[in-house]
C-alpha positions, 0 to 999 in steps of 0.5 A, a space after each residue: 366837242 363832246 363825243 356822245 355814245 350811241 343812244 339806241 345801238 343796233 347790232 350789225 351782222 356781216 362785217 368783213 372777216 378780214 384779219 387786220 395785221 398787228 401793224 394795221 391795228 396799231 394804225 387803227 388805234 391812232 384814230 383820226 381827228 376831223 381837220 376841217 368842216 368837210 371832214 365828217 368823222 372823228 375816229 378813236 379807239 378805247 381798249 379794243 373798240 373803235 368808235 366813229 362819231 360825227 364831227 359836227 354833232 359829236 354823236 356816236 354812229 358806229 362802234 366796232 369791237 376788235 378781238 385778237 386772233 391768229 395773225 392779227 385782229 378781227 372785228 367781232 361785233 359792230 353796232 350802229 346808232 338807230 335813233 333817227 334823230 341822230 342818224 338816218 340809216 339807209 341799210 345794213 349793207 350801206 352802214 357796213 360798207 361805210 364803216 369799212 371805208 372809214 377803216 380802210 380809207 381814213 385810218 389806213 389810207 388804202 385806195 378804195 375801188 370806186 365800183 
């Protein structure tokens, strides 16, 4: 499957200001490859940018650029696909929460609060 870049990027504001430790950043950089049909995401890092692509289509949905700060790494900017032919967005809040879940849950294995 070829990974296709975001075709119509839209900037998202309000992502967490969390500082990811150097160990967490190293784990984020390892990425994630879809292992079966139920796993919808391929996550990979190039330079300092995390990309989240849909596993079935290869479409880029999110990108998050990290910058080094005191104590680790922080997300400086987030982009989302806004082409409705590639991704049907619900809201900025939903997209920000989903991207954080992909990082915290899929890449770092953190337990997520279901509320």
